[in-house]
C-alpha positions as CSV (number, residue, x, y, z in Angstrom):
1,M,0.0,0.0,0.0
2,T,1.2,3.5,-0.8
3,D,-0.1,6.5,1.0
4,T,-2.1,9.2,-0.8
5,L,-0.9,12.1,1.2
6,L,-0.3,15.3,-0.8
7,P,2.3,18.0,0.0
8,A,-0.6,20.3,1.2
9,D,-1.6,17.6,3.8
10,L,2.0,17.6,5.2
11,A,2.7,21.3,5.1
12,G,1.4,21.9,8.7
13,V,3.9,19.3,10.0
14,E,6.9,19.9,7.7
15,S,6.9,23.7,7.9
16,P,7.5,23.9,11.7
17,L,9.9,21.0,11.6
18,A,12.0,22.7,8.9
19,Q,11.8,26.1,10.6
20,G,12.2,25.3,14.3
21,G,13.2,21.7,14.5
22,F,10.0,20.4,16.2
23,A,6.3,20.1,15.7
24,F,3.4,19.3,18.0
25,L,0.4,17.6,16.5
26,H,-3.0,17.4,18.1
27,A,-4.7,14.0,17.8
28,P,-7.2,14.9,15.0
29,T,-4.3,16.1,12.8
30,T,-2.3,13.0,13.5
31,H,-5.3,10.8,12.7
32,A,-5.9,12.6,9.4
33,L,-2.3,11.9,8.4
34,L,-2.2,8.3,9.5
35,A,-5.5,7.3,8.0
36,P,-4.3,7.3,4.3
37,C,-1.3,5.3,5.4
38,G,-3.5,2.4,6.6
39,L,-4.3,3.2,10.3
40,A,-6.6,0.6,11.8
41,D,-7.5,-1.2,15.0
42,W,-6.0,1.5,17.3
43,D,-7.6,-0.1,20.4
44,G,-5.9,-3.4,19.7
45,F,-2.6,-1.8,19.2
46,A,-2.9,0.3,22.4
47,A,-3.9,-2.8,24.4
48,S,-0.4,-4.3,23.8
49,W,1.0,-1.7,26.3
50,N,-0.5,-3.9,29.0
51,R,2.1,-6.6,28.1
52,L,5.4,-4.9,28.4
53,G,8.4,-6.0,30.4
54,L,10.2,-4.2,33.2
55,D,13.2,-2.0,32.2
56,R,15.9,-3.4,34.5
57,Y,18.7,-1.0,33.2
58,M,17.6,2.1,35.1
59,A,20.8,3.5,36.6
60,D,18.7,5.6,39.0
61,G,17.4,2.4,40.6
62,G,13.9,3.1,39.4
63,R,11.4,0.4,38.6
64,Y,8.8,2.6,37.1
65,R,9.5,2.0,33.4
66,R,8.2,-0.9,31.2
67,R,9.1,-1.3,27.5
68,R,9.5,-3.4,24.4
69,H,11.8,-2.7,21.5
70,A,12.2,-3.6,17.8
71,T,14.3,-2.4,14.8
72,Y,13.5,-2.1,11.1
73,T,14.9,-1.1,7.8
74,V,12.5,1.3,6.1
75,S,12.9,2.4,2.5
76,A,11.0,3.1,-0.7
77,D,11.0,-0.7,-1.2
78,G,9.1,-1.4,2.0
79,I,9.4,-2.0,5.8
80,E,11.4,-5.0,7.0
81,R,11.8,-6.0,10.6
82,K,15.4,-6.8,11.6
83,K,16.6,-9.6,13.8
84,H,16.2,-8.6,17.5
85,Q,19.2,-6.6,18.7
86,P,20.1,-4.5,21.7
87,H,19.4,-0.8,22.0
88,Y,22.6,1.2,22.4
89,Q,23.3,4.9,23.1
90,S,26.6,6.4,23.9
91,R,27.1,8.3,27.1
92,D,27.5,11.4,24.9
93,Y,23.7,11.2,24.5
94,N,22.5,9.3,27.6
95,E,24.7,10.0,30.6
96,L,22.4,8.0,32.9
97,N,21.8,4.7,31.0
98,G,24.2,4.9,28.0
99,G,27.4,3.2,27.2
100,I,26.1,-0.4,27.4
101,E,24.0,-2.7,25.2
102,R,20.5,-2.9,26.6
103,W,18.4,-5.9,25.7
104,F,14.7,-5.4,26.1
105,R,11.8,-7.7,25.4
106,P,11.0,-7.7,21.6
107,V,7.9,-6.1,20.4
108,E,5.3,-8.9,19.9
109,A,5.2,-10.3,16.4
110,A,1.6,-9.3,15.8
111,I,2.3,-5.8,17.0
112,G,5.4,-5.5,14.9
113,T,3.3,-5.9,11.8
114,H,0.1,-4.2,13.2
115,P,-1.5,-1.8,10.7
116,A,-1.3,1.1,13.2
117,L,2.4,0.7,13.5
118,I,2.9,0.2,9.8
119,A,0.9,3.4,9.2
120,V,3.2,5.3,11.6
121,L,6.3,4.0,9.8
122,R,4.9,4.9,6.4
123,L,4.1,8.4,7.5
124,M,7.4,9.0,9.2
125,R,9.3,7.8,6.1
126,R,7.4,10.2,4.0
127,L,8.1,13.1,6.4
128,V,11.8,12.5,6.9
129,T,12.4,11.8,3.3
130,D,10.8,15.2,2.4
131,L,12.8,17.0,5.1
132,T,16.2,15.4,4.5
133,P,18.3,17.1,1.7
134,P,18.8,14.8,-1.3
135,D,22.5,14.7,-0.8
136,R,22.1,13.4,2.8
137,R,19.1,11.2,2.2
138,P,19.9,7.5,2.7
139,D,18.6,4.7,0.5
140,A,17.3,3.1,3.7
141,W,16.7,4.2,7.2
142,H,17.6,2.4,10.4
143,V,14.4,2.6,12.6
144,E,13.9,1.7,16.2
145,I,10.6,1.6,17.9
146,H,10.1,1.6,21.7
147,Q,6.9,0.9,23.6
148,F,7.1,2.8,26.9
149,R,4.9,2.7,30.0
150,I,5.9,5.1,32.8
151,E,4.2,4.2,36.0
152,A,3.7,6.8,38.8
153,R,3.2,6.2,42.5
154,A,2.7,8.7,45.3
155,E,6.1,7.7,46.8
156,Q,7.8,7.6,43.4
157,P,6.9,9.8,40.4
158,G,7.6,8.3,37.0
159,E,10.3,9.9,34.8
160,P,9.6,9.7,31.1
161,T,13.1,11.0,30.4
162,P,15.2,10.1,33.5
163,E,18.3,11.2,31.6
164,G,16.9,14.8,31.6
165,L,17.1,17.2,28.7
166,H,18.7,15.2,25.9
167,R,19.2,14.3,22.3
168,D,18.9,10.7,21.1
169,G,21.8,10.5,18.7
170,V,19.6,9.9,15.7
171,D,18.1,12.1,12.9
172,W,14.4,12.2,13.6
173,V,12.2,11.3,16.6
174,L,8.5,10.8,16.9
175,V,6.8,10.5,20.3
176,L,3.2,9.4,20.0
177,M,0.8,9.4,22.9
178,V,-1.0,6.1,23.4
179,Q,-2.8,6.6,26.7
180,R,-2.6,8.6,30.0
181,E,-4.3,7.1,33.0
182,N,-4.6,9.0,36.3
183,V,-1.5,11.1,35.8
184,A,-0.6,14.8,36.0
185,S,2.2,16.7,34.3
186,G,4.4,15.0,31.7
187,E,5.1,18.3,29.9
188,T,7.4,18.1,26.9
189,T,10.0,20.9,26.7
190,I,12.1,21.7,23.6
191,H,15.5,23.5,23.8
192,D,17.8,24.7,21.0
193,L,21.5,23.6,20.8
194,H,22.4,26.3,23.3
195,R,19.8,24.8,25.7
196,R,17.6,27.8,25.5
197,P,13.8,26.9,25.7
198,V,12.0,27.2,22.4
199,G,8.8,25.4,23.0
200,H,6.7,23.3,25.4
201,F,3.4,21.3,25.3
202,T,1.8,18.3,26.9
203,L,0.7,15.1,25.1
204,T,-2.7,14.3,26.6
205,E,-4.9,12.6,24.1
206,P,-4.3,9.3,22.2
207,L,-2.5,10.2,18.9
208,D,-1.2,13.6,20.2
209,A,2.3,13.6,18.8
210,A,5.7,15.4,19.0
211,L,8.2,15.3,16.1
212,V,11.8,16.4,16.7
213,D,14.8,17.0,14.5
214,D,17.3,15.4,16.8
215,N,20.2,17.2,15.1
216,R,18.8,20.6,16.0
217,V,17.0,20.5,19.3
218,Y,17.1,18.9,22.7
219,H,13.9,17.5,24.3
220,G,12.8,16.3,27.8
221,V,9.6,15.4,29.7
222,T,8.7,16.3,33.2
223,A,7.9,13.7,35.8
224,V,4.4,12.3,36.0
225,R,2.5,11.9,39.3
226,P,-0.8,10.2,40.2
227,L,-3.8,12.4,40.4
228,D,-5.4,9.9,42.8
229,P,-2.6,8.1,44.7
230,A,-5.0,5.2,45.5
231,R,-5.4,4.2,41.9
232,P,-2.8,2.9,39.3
233,A,-1.3,5.7,37.2
234,W,0.7,5.5,34.0
235,R,1.8,7.2,30.7
236,D,2.0,5.1,27.6
237,V,3.9,6.3,24.5
238,L,5.3,5.0,21.3
239,V,8.8,6.4,20.4
240,V,10.1,6.0,16.9
241,T,13.5,7.0,15.8
242,F,14.9,7.3,12.2
243,R,18.7,7.5,11.5
244,H,21.1,6.9,8.6
245,Q,22.1,3.3,8.3
């Protein structure tokens, strides 16, 4: 399937990304962009966040993050999942948890080919291809996807970005809201390369999205806390990164 998005459809996303290095999309806009790319069964996709594994690599000692991970090759020829491999970031980009290979549970097979995920990858390939100058545009992108659940308790707030304000060491980043349950805060902040603030917003609704040019800006997210300490509280997001092979 090829998408039917026209340049006019993408202008509202590509223009702020090109000008300021980031874009915030409200859910209706994201849905309108993903629908021509094959978006379907969002509820079934979102339910898979109930089946993540504990992240045991947290150097801060926290046990508030659950995740799964997968890698892909994405090109004009299609989307191909790679053999499961570790996630690695140098300490230049992640001073807290970087410098080691981190093996997480793989994204479930059915979720790895789910139409909602494939729609996201199709849309992202179109966007990053449009925004990358032809002389720097790879034939194929190395793509990583991360399913994150950040749990919050009264005695331990959840940290969506425990490494603080950071870059990921890739080219492009998408953060897609899946669900928020009984949490407050979780504000995304964007800073330029001099670490001066240039934007802030909060992903609140399913399909709210943030897109980031990782070569041009830093990003971070404030801690989440339970609104009602007596009930479970969590923040679920899908993070997708594209970088040169």
